[in-house]
Predicted model as a PDB file, atoms N, CA, C, CB and O in Angstrom, pLDDT in the B-factor column:
MODEL        1                                                                  
ATOM      1  N   SER A   1       0.866  -1.629  -0.205  1.00 78.00           N  
ATOM      2  CA  SER A   1      -0.338   0.065  -0.075  1.00 78.00           C  
ATOM      3  C   SER A   1       0.925   1.001  -0.024  1.00 78.00           C  
ATOM      4  CB  SER A   1      -1.684   0.389   1.875  1.00 78.00           C  
ATOM      5  O   SER A   1       0.437   1.852  -0.767  1.00 78.00           O  
ATOM      6  N   GLN A   2       1.863   1.384   0.200  1.00 87.00           N  
ATOM      7  CA  GLN A   2       3.116   2.606   0.378  1.00 87.00           C  
ATOM      8  C   GLN A   2       3.216   3.234  -0.976  1.00 87.00           C  
ATOM      9  CB  GLN A   2       4.802   1.963   0.823  1.00 87.00           C  
ATOM     10  O   GLN A   2       2.961   4.373  -1.369  1.00 87.00           O  
ATOM     11  N   ALA A   3       3.681   2.114  -1.598  1.00 90.00           N  
ATOM     12  CA  ALA A   3       3.797   2.053  -2.886  1.00 90.00           C  
ATOM     13  C   ALA A   3       2.754   2.967  -3.757  1.00 90.00           C  
ATOM     14  CB  ALA A   3       3.710   0.683  -3.172  1.00 90.00           C  
ATOM     15  O   ALA A   3       2.942   3.881  -4.560  1.00 90.00           O  
ATOM     16  N   GLU A   4       1.568   2.327  -3.253  1.00 92.00           N  
ATOM     17  CA  GLU A   4       0.505   2.423  -4.209  1.00 92.00           C  
ATOM     18  C   GLU A   4      -0.579   4.107  -3.557  1.00 92.00           C  
ATOM     19  CB  GLU A   4      -0.487   0.559  -4.123  1.00 92.00           C  
ATOM     20  O   GLU A   4      -1.634   4.591  -3.967  1.00 92.00           O  
ATOM     21  N   GLY A   5       0.147   4.416  -2.693  1.00 92.00           N  
ATOM     22  CA  GLY A   5      -0.416   5.338  -1.999  1.00 92.00           C  
ATOM     23  C   GLY A   5       0.628   6.173  -2.496  1.00 92.00           C  
ATOM     24  O   GLY A   5       0.308   7.279  -2.062  1.00 92.00           O  
ATOM     25  N   ARG A   6       1.819   6.330  -3.228  1.00 94.00           N  
ATOM     26  CA  ARG A   6       2.951   7.286  -3.458  1.00 94.00           C  
ATOM     27  C   ARG A   6       2.759   7.300  -4.908  1.00 94.00           C  
ATOM     28  CB  ARG A   6       4.505   6.839  -2.921  1.00 94.00           C  
ATOM     29  O   ARG A   6       2.946   8.404  -5.419  1.00 94.00           O  
ATOM     30  N   ARG A   7       2.462   6.442  -5.621  1.00 95.00           N  
ATOM     31  CA  ARG A   7       2.066   6.038  -6.902  1.00 95.00           C  
ATOM     32  C   ARG A   7       0.784   7.563  -7.067  1.00 95.00           C  
ATOM     33  CB  ARG A   7       1.358   4.064  -6.886  1.00 95.00           C  
ATOM     34  O   ARG A   7       0.763   8.536  -7.820  1.00 95.00           O  
ATOM     35  N   LEU A   8      -0.088   7.114  -6.007  1.00 96.00           N  
ATOM     36  CA  LEU A   8      -1.370   7.962  -6.066  1.00 96.00           C  
ATOM     37  C   LEU A   8      -1.083   9.608  -5.679  1.00 96.00           C  
ATOM     38  CB  LEU A   8      -2.503   7.275  -4.937  1.00 96.00           C  
ATOM     39  O   LEU A   8      -1.972  10.460  -5.667  1.00 96.00           O  
ATOM     40  N   GLY A   9       0.149   9.826  -5.412  1.00 96.00           N  
ATOM     41  CA  GLY A   9       0.338  11.238  -5.186  1.00 96.00           C  
ATOM     42  C   GLY A   9       0.161  11.657  -3.464  1.00 96.00           C  
ATOM     43  O   GLY A   9       0.480  12.623  -2.772  1.00 96.00           O  
ATOM     44  N   LEU A  10      -0.560  10.288  -3.228  1.00 97.00           N  
ATOM     45  CA  LEU A  10      -1.046  10.841  -1.446  1.00 97.00           C  
ATOM     46  C   LEU A  10      -0.033  10.557  -0.399  1.00 97.00           C  
ATOM     47  CB  LEU A  10      -2.501   9.960  -0.755  1.00 97.00           C  
ATOM     48  O   LEU A  10       0.945   9.872  -0.699  1.00 97.00           O  
ATOM     49  N   VAL A  11      -0.203  11.098   1.003  1.00 97.00           N  
ATOM     50  CA  VAL A  11       0.237  11.142   1.952  1.00 97.00           C  
ATOM     51  C   VAL A  11      -0.457  10.581   3.217  1.00 97.00           C  
ATOM     52  CB  VAL A  11       0.518  12.178   1.933  1.00 97.00           C  
ATOM     53  O   VAL A  11      -1.664  10.767   3.372  1.00 97.00           O  
ATOM     54  N   GLY A  12       0.052  10.109   3.843  1.00 96.00           N  
ATOM     55  CA  GLY A  12      -0.451   9.892   5.447  1.00 96.00           C  
ATOM     56  C   GLY A  12       0.263   9.032   5.724  1.00 96.00           C  
ATOM     57  O   GLY A  12       1.487   9.145   5.793  1.00 96.00           O  
ATOM     58  N   TRP A  13      -0.650   7.594   6.020  1.00 95.00           N  
ATOM     59  CA  TRP A  13       0.277   6.662   6.813  1.00 95.00           C  
ATOM     60  C   TRP A  13      -0.405   5.446   7.216  1.00 95.00           C  
ATOM     61  CB  TRP A  13       0.829   7.324   8.073  1.00 95.00           C  
ATOM     62  O   TRP A  13      -1.359   5.915   7.837  1.00 95.00           O  
ATOM     63  N   VAL A  14      -0.547   3.972   7.268  1.00 91.00           N  
ATOM     64  CA  VAL A  14      -1.169   2.722   7.356  1.00 91.00           C  
ATOM     65  C   VAL A  14      -0.118   2.201   8.387  1.00 91.00           C  
ATOM     66  CB  VAL A  14      -1.366   1.866   5.896  1.00 91.00           C  
ATOM     67  O   VAL A  14       1.082   2.449   8.498  1.00 91.00           O  
ATOM     68  N   LYS A  15      -1.240   1.125   9.351  1.00 92.00           N  
ATOM     69  CA  LYS A  15       0.180   0.273  10.318  1.00 92.00           C  
ATOM     70  C   LYS A  15      -1.179  -0.714  10.402  1.00 92.00           C  
ATOM     71  CB  LYS A  15       1.207   1.158  12.313  1.00 92.00           C  
ATOM     72  O   LYS A  15      -2.388  -0.486  10.378  1.00 92.00           O  
ATOM     73  N   ASN A  16      -0.271  -2.057  10.524  1.00 88.00           N  
ATOM     74  CA  ASN A  16      -1.384  -3.387  10.889  1.00 88.00           C  
ATOM     75  C   ASN A  16      -1.582  -3.595  12.406  1.00 88.00           C  
ATOM     76  CB  ASN A  16      -0.778  -4.971  10.294  1.00 88.00           C  
ATOM     77  O   ASN A  16      -0.640  -3.812  13.169  1.00 88.00           O  
ATOM     78  N   THR A  17      -2.543  -3.535  12.692  1.00 90.00           N  
ATOM     79  CA  THR A  17      -2.744  -3.631  14.243  1.00 90.00           C  
ATOM     80  C   THR A  17      -3.050  -5.287  14.608  1.00 90.00           C  
ATOM     81  CB  THR A  17      -4.169  -2.556  14.751  1.00 90.00           C  
ATOM     82  O   THR A  17      -3.334  -6.241  13.883  1.00 90.00           O  
ATOM     83  N   SER A  18      -2.828  -5.135  16.267  1.00 93.00           N  
ATOM     84  CA  SER A  18      -2.666  -6.858  16.905  1.00 93.00           C  
ATOM     85  C   SER A  18      -4.213  -7.153  16.276  1.00 93.00           C  
ATOM     86  CB  SER A  18      -2.478  -7.160  19.188  1.00 93.00           C  
ATOM     87  O   SER A  18      -4.181  -8.244  15.705  1.00 93.00           O  
ATOM     88  N   HIS A  19      -5.325  -6.640  16.210  1.00 90.00           N  
ATOM     89  CA  HIS A  19      -6.241  -7.721  15.602  1.00 90.00           C  
ATOM     90  C   HIS A  19      -6.138  -8.331  14.087  1.00 90.00           C  
ATOM     91  CB  HIS A  19      -7.555  -7.161  15.687  1.00 90.00           C  
ATOM     92  O   HIS A  19      -7.167  -8.898  13.717  1.00 90.00           O  
ATOM     93  N   GLY A  20      -5.286  -8.307  13.354  1.00 86.00           N  
ATOM     94  CA  GLY A  20      -5.142  -8.789  12.559  1.00 86.00           C  
ATOM     95  C   GLY A  20      -6.023  -7.309  11.069  1.00 86.00           C  
ATOM     96  O   GLY A  20      -6.794  -7.576  10.146  1.00 86.00           O  
ATOM     97  N   THR A  21      -5.512  -6.078  11.425  1.00 88.00           N  
ATOM     98  CA  THR A  21      -6.534  -5.265  10.804  1.00 88.00           C  
ATOM     99  C   THR A  21      -5.521  -4.115  10.015  1.00 88.00           C  
ATOM    100  CB  THR A  21      -7.706  -4.589  12.043  1.00 88.00           C  
ATOM    101  O   THR A  21      -4.307  -4.261  10.164  1.00 88.00           O  
ATOM    102  N   VAL A  22      -5.925  -3.202   9.345  1.00 88.00           N  
ATOM    103  CA  VAL A  22      -4.839  -1.912   9.076  1.00 88.00           C  
ATOM    104  C   VAL A  22      -5.436  -0.696   9.781  1.00 88.00           C  
ATOM    105  CB  VAL A  22      -4.620  -1.484   7.325  1.00 88.00           C  
ATOM    106  O   VAL A  22      -6.633  -0.411   9.826  1.00 88.00           O  
ATOM    107  N   GLN A  23      -4.885  -0.332  10.075  1.00 93.00           N  
ATOM    108  CA  GLN A  23      -5.507   1.493   9.874  1.00 93.00           C  
ATOM    109  C   GLN A  23      -4.919   2.235   9.409  1.00 93.00           C  
ATOM    110  CB  GLN A  23      -5.769   2.366  10.905  1.00 93.00           C  
ATOM    111  O   GLN A  23      -3.801   1.993   8.953  1.00 93.00           O  
ATOM    112  N   GLY A  24      -5.681   3.797   9.356  1.00 93.00           N  
ATOM    113  CA  GLY A  24      -4.168   4.734   9.005  1.00 93.00           C  
ATOM    114  C   GLY A  24      -5.048   5.874   8.410  1.00 93.00           C  
ATOM    115  O   GLY A  24      -6.273   5.810   8.308  1.00 93.00           O  
ATOM    116  N   GLN A  25      -4.438   6.697   8.113  1.00 95.00           N  
ATOM    117  CA  GLN A  25      -4.666   8.066   7.101  1.00 95.00           C  
ATOM    118  C   GLN A  25      -4.540   8.488   6.027  1.00 95.00           C  
ATOM    119  CB  GLN A  25      -4.256   8.833   7.264  1.00 95.00           C  
ATOM    120  O   GLN A  25      -3.325   8.552   5.837  1.00 95.00           O  
ATOM    121  N   LEU A  26      -5.214   8.931   4.921  1.00 95.00           N  
ATOM    122  CA  LEU A  26      -5.110   9.410   3.639  1.00 95.00           C  
ATOM    123  C   LEU A  26      -5.106  10.351   3.408  1.00 95.00           C  
ATOM    124  CB  LEU A  26      -5.692   9.161   2.979  1.00 95.00           C  
ATOM    125  O   LEU A  26      -6.032  10.917   3.989  1.00 95.00           O  
ATOM    126  N   GLN A  27      -4.325  11.242   2.586  1.00 97.00           N  
ATOM    127  CA  GLN A  27      -4.972  13.123   2.594  1.00 97.00           C  
ATOM    128  C   GLN A  27      -4.225  12.957   1.260  1.00 97.00           C  
ATOM    129  CB  GLN A  27      -4.282  14.780   4.076  1.00 97.00           C  
ATOM    130  O   GLN A  27      -3.175  12.340   1.078  1.00 97.00           O  
ATOM    131  N   GLY A  28      -5.042  13.693   0.271  1.00 97.00           N  
ATOM    132  CA  GLY A  28      -4.533  14.117  -1.142  1.00 97.00           C  
ATOM    133  C   GLY A  28      -5.926  13.925  -2.155  1.00 97.00           C  
ATOM    134  O   GLY A  28      -6.752  13.030  -1.975  1.00 97.00           O  
ATOM    135  N   PRO A  29      -5.973  14.529  -2.800  1.00 96.00           N  
ATOM    136  CA  PRO A  29      -6.536  14.603  -3.911  1.00 96.00           C  
ATOM    137  C   PRO A  29      -8.119  13.690  -3.723  1.00 96.00           C  
ATOM    138  CB  PRO A  29      -5.415  14.051  -5.012  1.00 96.00           C  
ATOM    139  O   PRO A  29      -7.974  12.478  -3.564  1.00 96.00           O  
ATOM    140  N   THR A  30      -9.516  14.201  -3.734  1.00 95.00           N  
ATOM    141  CA  THR A  30     -10.234  12.981  -3.286  1.00 95.00           C  
ATOM    142  C   THR A  30     -10.222  12.258  -4.690  1.00 95.00           C  
ATOM    143  CB  THR A  30     -11.834  13.263  -2.584  1.00 95.00           C  
ATOM    144  O   THR A  30     -10.731  11.184  -4.369  1.00 95.00           O  
ATOM    145  N   ALA A  31      -9.976  12.170  -5.978  1.00 97.00           N  
ATOM    146  CA  ALA A  31     -10.577  11.178  -6.945  1.00 97.00           C  
ATOM    147  C   ALA A  31      -9.091  10.007  -6.417  1.00 97.00           C  
ATOM    148  CB  ALA A  31     -10.755  11.900  -9.050  1.00 97.00           C  
ATOM    149  O   ALA A  31      -8.970   8.788  -6.291  1.00 97.00           O  
ATOM    150  N   ASN A  32      -8.344  10.985  -6.269  1.00 96.00           N  
ATOM    151  CA  ASN A  32      -6.601  10.033  -5.553  1.00 96.00           C  
ATOM    152  C   ASN A  32      -7.347   8.817  -4.595  1.00 96.00           C  
ATOM    153  CB  ASN A  32      -5.182  11.434  -4.017  1.00 96.00           C  
ATOM    154  O   ASN A  32      -7.503   7.651  -4.958  1.00 96.00           O  
ATOM    155  N   VAL A  33      -7.741   9.361  -3.354  1.00 95.00           N  
ATOM    156  CA  VAL A  33      -8.220   8.635  -2.597  1.00 95.00           C  
ATOM    157  C   VAL A  33      -8.558   7.841  -3.150  1.00 95.00           C  
ATOM    158  CB  VAL A  33      -8.894   8.954  -1.947  1.00 95.00           C  
ATOM    159  O   VAL A  33      -7.900   6.834  -3.409  1.00 95.00           O  
ATOM    160  N   ARG A  34      -9.928   8.120  -3.563  1.00 96.00           N  
ATOM    161  CA  ARG A  34     -10.689   7.144  -4.048  1.00 96.00           C  
ATOM    162  C   ARG A  34     -10.238   6.100  -4.707  1.00 96.00           C  
ATOM    163  CB  ARG A  34     -11.444   7.575  -4.686  1.00 96.00           C  
ATOM    164  O   ARG A  34     -10.719   4.972  -4.597  1.00 96.00           O  
ATOM    165  N   LYS A  35      -9.223   6.424  -5.483  1.00 96.00           N  
ATOM    166  CA  LYS A  35      -8.409   5.132  -6.013  1.00 96.00           C  
ATOM    167  C   LYS A  35      -7.867   4.276  -5.214  1.00 96.00           C  
ATOM    168  CB  LYS A  35      -7.372   5.408  -6.749  1.00 96.00           C  
ATOM    169  O   LYS A  35      -7.988   3.093  -5.533  1.00 96.00           O  
ATOM    170  N   LEU A  36      -7.173   4.585  -4.044  1.00 94.00           N  
ATOM    171  CA  LEU A  36      -6.555   3.924  -2.710  1.00 94.00           C  
ATOM    172  C   LEU A  36      -7.337   3.342  -2.348  1.00 94.00           C  
ATOM    173  CB  LEU A  36      -6.095   4.599  -1.638  1.00 94.00           C  
ATOM    174  O   LEU A  36      -7.119   2.131  -2.329  1.00 94.00           O  
ATOM    175  N   GLN A  37      -8.940   3.922  -1.759  1.00 93.00           N  
ATOM    176  CA  GLN A  37      -9.465   3.015  -1.356  1.00 93.00           C  
ATOM    177  C   GLN A  37     -10.111   1.626  -1.679  1.00 93.00           C  
ATOM    178  CB  GLN A  37      -9.912   3.501  -1.037  1.00 93.00           C  
ATOM    179  O   GLN A  37     -10.427   0.618  -1.047  1.00 93.00           O  
ATOM    180  N   GLU A  38     -10.155   2.113  -3.106  1.00 94.00           N  
ATOM    181  CA  GLU A  38     -10.599   0.633  -4.148  1.00 94.00           C  
ATOM    182  C   GLU A  38      -9.674  -0.116  -4.313  1.00 94.00           C  
ATOM    183  CB  GLU A  38     -11.039   0.802  -5.642  1.00 94.00           C  
ATOM    184  O   GLU A  38     -10.208  -1.115  -4.795  1.00 94.00           O  
ATOM    185  N   TRP A  39      -8.406  -0.343  -4.217  1.00 93.00           N  
ATOM    186  CA  TRP A  39      -7.220  -0.698  -4.176  1.00 93.00           C  
ATOM    187  C   TRP A  39      -7.372  -1.592  -2.980  1.00 93.00           C  
ATOM    188  CB  TRP A  39      -6.238   0.416  -4.149  1.00 93.00           C  
ATOM    189  O   TRP A  39      -7.197  -2.810  -2.924  1.00 93.00           O  
ATOM    190  N   LEU A  40      -7.766  -0.674  -1.943  1.00 90.00           N  
ATOM    191  CA  LEU A  40      -7.306  -1.239  -0.471  1.00 90.00           C  
ATOM    192  C   LEU A  40      -8.290  -2.504  -0.207  1.00 90.00           C  
ATOM    193  CB  LEU A  40      -7.510   0.038   0.885  1.00 90.00           C  
ATOM    194  O   LEU A  40      -8.219  -3.562   0.419  1.00 90.00           O  
ATOM    195  N   ARG A  41      -9.438  -1.699  -1.181  1.00 90.00           N  
ATOM    196  CA  ARG A  41     -10.895  -2.847  -0.606  1.00 90.00           C  
ATOM    197  C   ARG A  41     -10.896  -3.755  -1.795  1.00 90.00           C  
ATOM    198  CB  ARG A  41     -12.821  -1.997  -0.407  1.00 90.00           C  
ATOM    199  O   ARG A  41     -11.975  -4.348  -1.790  1.00 90.00           O  
ATOM    200  N   LYS A  42     -10.151  -4.131  -2.828  1.00 90.00           N  
ATOM    201  CA  LYS A  42     -10.094  -5.296  -3.409  1.00 90.00           C  
ATOM    202  C   LYS A  42      -8.855  -6.042  -3.946  1.00 90.00           C  
ATOM    203  CB  LYS A  42     -10.844  -5.152  -4.265  1.00 90.00           C  
ATOM    204  O   LYS A  42      -8.847  -7.145  -4.494  1.00 90.00           O  
ATOM    205  N   THR A  43      -7.739  -5.175  -3.667  1.00 91.00           N  
ATOM    206  CA  THR A  43      -6.627  -5.558  -4.195  1.00 91.00           C  
ATOM    207  C   THR A  43      -5.487  -6.252  -3.091  1.00 91.00           C  
ATOM    208  CB  THR A  43      -6.152  -4.334  -4.896  1.00 91.00           C  
ATOM    209  O   THR A  43      -5.055  -7.405  -3.078  1.00 91.00           O  
ATOM    210  N   GLY A  44      -5.188  -5.155  -2.221  1.00 86.00           N  
ATOM    211  CA  GLY A  44      -4.037  -4.854  -1.728  1.00 86.00           C  
ATOM    212  C   GLY A  44      -2.815  -5.733  -1.501  1.00 86.00           C  
ATOM    213  O   GLY A  44      -2.744  -6.751  -2.189  1.00 86.00           O  
ATOM    214  N   SER A  45      -1.758  -5.454  -0.551  1.00 82.00           N  
ATOM    215  CA  SER A  45      -0.575  -5.873  -1.017  1.00 82.00           C  
ATOM    216  C   SER A  45      -0.667  -7.391  -1.023  1.00 82.00           C  
ATOM    217  CB  SER A  45       0.558  -5.320  -0.211  1.00 82.00           C  
ATOM    218  O   SER A  45      -1.774  -7.819  -0.697  1.00 82.00           O  
ATOM    219  N   PRO A  46       0.036  -8.077  -1.251  1.00 84.00           N  
ATOM    220  CA  PRO A  46       0.017  -9.651  -2.108  1.00 84.00           C  
ATOM    221  C   PRO A  46       0.194 -10.663  -0.415  1.00 84.00           C  
ATOM    222  CB  PRO A  46       1.969  -9.930  -3.683  1.00 84.00           C  
ATOM    223  O   PRO A  46       0.045 -11.884  -0.432  1.00 84.00           O  
ATOM    224  N   GLN A  47       0.434 -10.098   0.561  1.00 83.00           N  
ATOM    225  CA  GLN A  47       0.195 -10.681   1.325  1.00 83.00           C  
ATOM    226  C   GLN A  47      -1.086 -10.701   2.243  1.00 83.00           C  
ATOM    227  CB  GLN A  47       1.055 -10.560   1.694  1.00 83.00           C  
ATOM    228  O   GLN A  47      -1.211 -11.391   3.255  1.00 83.00           O  
ATOM    229  N   SER A  48      -1.990  -9.853   1.738  1.00 84.00           N  
ATOM    230  CA  SER A  48      -2.707  -9.715   2.382  1.00 84.00           C  
ATOM    231  C   SER A  48      -4.305 -10.534   1.996  1.00 84.00           C  
ATOM    232  CB  SER A  48      -2.527  -8.433   2.487  1.00 84.00           C  
ATOM    233  O   SER A  48      -4.333 -11.057   0.882  1.00 84.00           O  
ATOM    234  N   CYS A  49      -5.367 -10.634   2.705  1.00 87.00           N  
ATOM    235  CA  CYS A  49      -6.319 -11.666   2.697  1.00 87.00           C  
ATOM    236  C   CYS A  49      -7.383 -10.411   3.267  1.00 87.00           C  
ATOM    237  CB  CYS A  49      -5.949 -13.253   3.720  1.00 87.00           C  
ATOM    238  O   CYS A  49      -7.561 -10.414   4.485  1.00 87.00           O  
ATOM    239  N   ILE A  50      -8.118  -9.311   2.442  1.00 89.00           N  
ATOM    240  CA  ILE A  50      -9.347  -8.933   2.605  1.00 89.00           C  
ATOM    241  C   ILE A  50     -10.501  -9.248   3.176  1.00 89.00           C  
ATOM    242  CB  ILE A  50      -9.576  -8.848   1.910  1.00 89.00           C  
ATOM    243  O   ILE A  50     -10.760 -10.333   2.657  1.00 89.00           O  
ATOM    244  N   SER A  51     -11.390  -8.990   3.934  1.00 91.00           N  
ATOM    245  CA  SER A  51     -12.562  -9.758   3.929  1.00 91.00           C  
ATOM    246  C   SER A  51     -13.506  -8.622   3.950  1.00 91.00           C  
ATOM    247  CB  SER A  51     -12.712 -10.827   5.114  1.00 91.00           C  
ATOM    248  O   SER A  51     -14.602  -8.633   3.390  1.00 91.00           O  
ATOM    249  N   ARG A  52     -12.980  -7.571   4.679  1.00 90.00           N  
ATOM    250  CA  ARG A  52     -13.810  -5.643   4.606  1.00 90.00           C  
ATOM    251  C   ARG A  52     -13.250  -4.771   4.898  1.00 90.00           C  
ATOM    252  CB  ARG A  52     -14.948  -5.137   5.458  1.00 90.00           C  
ATOM    253  O   ARG A  52     -12.564  -4.728   5.919  1.00 90.00           O  
ATOM    254  N   ALA A  53     -13.400  -3.727   3.993  1.00 91.00           N  
ATOM    255  CA  ALA A  53     -12.871  -2.476   4.568  1.00 91.00           C  
ATOM    256  C   ALA A  53     -14.011  -1.763   4.394  1.00 91.00           C  
ATOM    257  CB  ALA A  53     -11.589  -1.822   3.937  1.00 91.00           C  
ATOM    258  O   ALA A  53     -15.054  -1.836   3.744  1.00 91.00           O  
ATOM    259  N   GLU A  54     -13.309  -0.814   5.441  1.00 93.00           N  
ATOM    260  CA  GLU A  54     -14.408   0.569   6.478  1.00 93.00           C  
ATOM    261  C   GLU A  54     -13.354   1.990   6.419  1.00 93.00           C  
ATOM    262  CB  GLU A  54     -14.694  -0.012   8.859  1.00 93.00           C  
ATOM    263  O   GLU A  54     -12.298   2.277   6.983  1.00 93.00           O  
ATOM    264  N   PHE A  55     -14.270   2.711   5.399  1.00 94.00           N  
ATOM    265  CA  PHE A  55     -13.195   3.852   5.720  1.00 94.00           C  
ATOM    266  C   PHE A  55     -14.412   4.605   6.187  1.00 94.00           C  
ATOM    267  CB  PHE A  55     -12.095   4.613   4.368  1.00 94.00           C  
ATOM    268  O   PHE A  55     -15.597   4.476   5.882  1.00 94.00           O  
ATOM    269  N   ARG A  56     -13.421   5.928   7.512  1.00 93.00           N  
ATOM    270  CA  ARG A  56     -14.518   6.575   8.192  1.00 93.00           C  
ATOM    271  C   ARG A  56     -14.400   7.987   8.789  1.00 93.00           C  
ATOM    272  CB  ARG A  56     -14.871   5.750   9.204  1.00 93.00           C  
ATOM    273  O   ARG A  56     -13.355   8.253   8.196  1.00 93.00           O  
ATOM    274  N   ASN A  57     -14.609   8.906   9.375  1.00 92.00           N  
ATOM    275  CA  ASN A  57     -14.152  10.627   9.518  1.00 92.00           C  
ATOM    276  C   ASN A  57     -13.306  10.983   8.108  1.00 92.00           C  
ATOM    277  CB  ASN A  57     -12.907  10.967  11.114  1.00 92.00           C  
ATOM    278  O   ASN A  57     -12.100  11.135   7.918  1.00 92.00           O  
ATOM    279  N   GLU A  58     -14.490  11.050   7.180  1.00 94.00           N  
ATOM    280  CA  GLU A  58     -13.722  11.413   6.012  1.00 94.00           C  
ATOM    281  C   GLU A  58     -14.371  13.153   6.335  1.00 94.00           C  
ATOM    282  CB  GLU A  58     -14.188  10.381   4.258  1.00 94.00           C  
ATOM    283  O   GLU A  58     -15.361  13.642   6.878  1.00 94.00           O  
ATOM    284  N   LYS A  59     -12.954  13.721   5.528  1.00 94.00           N  
ATOM    285  CA  LYS A  59     -13.383  15.371   5.551  1.00 94.00           C  
ATOM    286  C   LYS A  59     -12.004  16.443   4.662  1.00 94.00           C  
ATOM    287  CB  LYS A  59     -13.503  15.933   7.639  1.00 94.00           C  
ATOM    288  O   LYS A  59     -10.834  16.312   4.300  1.00 94.00           O  
ATOM    289  N   LYS A  60     -13.058  17.452   4.653  1.00 93.00           N  
ATOM    290  CA  LYS A  60     -11.879  18.383   3.621  1.00 93.00           C  
ATOM    291  C   LYS A  60     -10.860  19.130   4.362  1.00 93.00           C  
ATOM    292  CB  LYS A  60     -12.612  19.630   2.674  1.00 93.00           C  
ATOM    293  O   LYS A  60     -10.955  19.857   5.351  1.00 93.00           O  
ATOM    294  N   ILE A  61     -10.171  18.886   3.866  1.00 93.00           N  
ATOM    295  CA  ILE A  61      -8.599  19.841   4.406  1.00 93.00           C  
ATOM    296  C   ILE A  61      -8.131  21.042   4.132  1.00 93.00           C  
ATOM    297  CB  ILE A  61      -7.428  19.335   4.021  1.00 93.00           C  
ATOM    298  O   ILE A  61      -8.258  21.084   2.909  1.00 93.00           O  
ATOM    299  N   ASP A  62      -7.843  21.676   4.341  1.00 92.00           N  
ATOM    300  CA  ASP A  62      -6.576  23.136   3.793  1.00 92.00           C  
ATOM    301  C   ASP A  62      -5.499  23.144   3.329  1.00 92.00           C  
ATOM    302  CB  ASP A  62      -6.046  23.964   4.641  1.00 92.00           C  
ATOM    303  O   ASP A  62      -4.913  24.037   2.718  1.00 92.00           O  
ATOM    304  N   ALA A  63      -5.142  21.977   3.649  1.00 94.00           N  
ATOM    305  CA  ALA A  63      -3.449  21.825   3.933  1.00 94.00           C  
ATOM    306  C   ALA A  63      -3.458  20.464   3.993  1.00 94.00           C  
ATOM    307  CB  ALA A  63      -2.704  22.536   5.406  1.00 94.00           C  
ATOM    308  O   ALA A  63      -4.256  19.889   4.734  1.00 94.00           O  
ATOM    309  N   LEU A  64      -2.623  19.826   3.267  1.00 95.00           N  
ATOM    310  CA  LEU A  64      -1.608  18.424   4.098  1.00 95.00           C  
ATOM    311  C   LEU A  64      -1.262  18.530   5.255  1.00 95.00           C  
ATOM    312  CB  LEU A  64      -0.223  18.088   3.598  1.00 95.00           C  
ATOM    313  O   LEU A  64      -1.023  19.654   5.696  1.00 95.00           O  
ATOM    314  N   GLU A  65      -1.170  17.694   5.852  1.00 94.00           N  
ATOM    315  CA  GLU A  65      -1.055  17.674   7.517  1.00 94.00           C  
ATOM    316  C   GLU A  65       0.027  16.783   7.597  1.00 94.00           C  
ATOM    317  CB  GLU A  65      -2.437  17.099   8.466  1.00 94.00           C  
ATOM    318  O   GLU A  65       0.499  16.784   8.734  1.00 94.00           O  
ATOM    319  N   HIS A  66       0.873  15.661   6.452  1.00 95.00           N  
ATOM    320  CA  HIS A  66       1.420  14.967   6.165  1.00 95.00           C  
ATOM    321  C   HIS A  66       2.496  15.049   4.999  1.00 95.00           C  
ATOM    322  CB  HIS A  66       0.665  14.337   6.172  1.00 95.00           C  
ATOM    323  O   HIS A  66       2.167  15.429   3.875  1.00 95.00           O  
ATOM    324  N   LYS A  67       3.962  14.628   5.355  1.00 94.00           N  
ATOM    325  CA  LYS A  67       5.165  15.250   3.702  1.00 94.00           C  
ATOM    326  C   LYS A  67       5.399  13.556   3.145  1.00 94.00           C  
ATOM    327  CB  LYS A  67       7.556  16.354   4.338  1.00 94.00           C  
ATOM    328  O   LYS A  67       6.471  13.407   2.560  1.00 94.00           O  
ATOM    329  N   ASP A  68       4.520  12.274   3.262  1.00 95.00           N  
ATOM    330  CA  ASP A  68       5.088  11.119   2.415  1.00 95.00           C  
ATOM    331  C   ASP A  68       3.850  10.568   3.167  1.00 95.00           C  
ATOM    332  CB  ASP A  68       6.857  10.399   2.542  1.00 95.00           C  
ATOM    333  O   ASP A  68       3.180  11.002   4.104  1.00 95.00           O  
ATOM    334  N   PHE A  69       3.785   9.161   2.209  1.00 94.00           N  
ATOM    335  CA  PHE A  69       2.965   8.087   2.635  1.00 94.00           C  
ATOM    336  C   PHE A  69       4.142   7.331   3.001  1.00 94.00           C  
ATOM    337  CB  PHE A  69       1.904   7.418   1.581  1.00 94.00           C  
ATOM    338  O   PHE A  69       5.198   7.274   2.370  1.00 94.00           O  
ATOM    339  N   VAL A  70       3.705   6.472   4.628  1.00 94.00           N  
ATOM    340  CA  VAL A  70       4.417   5.923   5.310  1.00 94.00           C  
ATOM    341  C   VAL A  70       3.286   4.761   5.871  1.00 94.00           C  
ATOM    342  CB  VAL A  70       5.151   6.922   6.239  1.00 94.00           C  
ATOM    343  O   VAL A  70       2.092   4.914   6.128  1.00 94.00           O  
ATOM    344  N   ILE A  71       4.234   3.415   5.962  1.00 92.00           N  
ATOM    345  CA  ILE A  71       3.826   2.270   6.841  1.00 92.00           C  
ATOM    346  C   ILE A  71       4.589   2.576   8.862  1.00 92.00           C  
ATOM    347  CB  ILE A  71       4.686   0.582   5.812  1.00 92.00           C  
ATOM    348  O   ILE A  71       5.669   2.696   9.440  1.00 92.00           O  
ATOM    349  N   LEU A  72       3.332   2.565   9.112  1.00 93.00           N  
ATOM    350  CA  LEU A  72       3.940   3.136  10.682  1.00 93.00           C  
ATOM    351  C   LEU A  72       4.568   1.293  11.210  1.00 93.00           C  
ATOM    352  CB  LEU A  72       2.085   4.068  12.151  1.00 93.00           C  
ATOM    353  O   LEU A  72       3.882   0.388  10.736  1.00 93.00           O  
ATOM    354  N   LYS A  73       5.559   0.936  11.954  1.00 86.00           N  
ATOM    355  CA  LYS A  73       5.677   0.108  12.494  1.00 86.00           C  
ATOM    356  C   LYS A  73       5.024  -0.520  14.057  1.00 86.00           C  
ATOM    357  CB  LYS A  73       6.654   0.289  12.313  1.00 86.00           C  
ATOM    358  O   LYS A  73       5.375  -1.624  14.473  1.00 86.00           O  
TER     359      LYS A  73                                                      
ENDMDL                                                                          
END                                                                             
């Protein structure tokens, strides 16, 4: 997801949780955020097994709050 997020020009972060899920924050142009959401919903990383994707707390922002798209450990 890091390479896909960067390819789409998005910034933010993602991380795996101890519950076997992934959480994160995406920022960038709405159309590209939607593309990454669709990728996360249907494709994901080669090791992923996706049963459900839920996106919440969407809002418009005036400026990006991150400089890059990273995976947090």
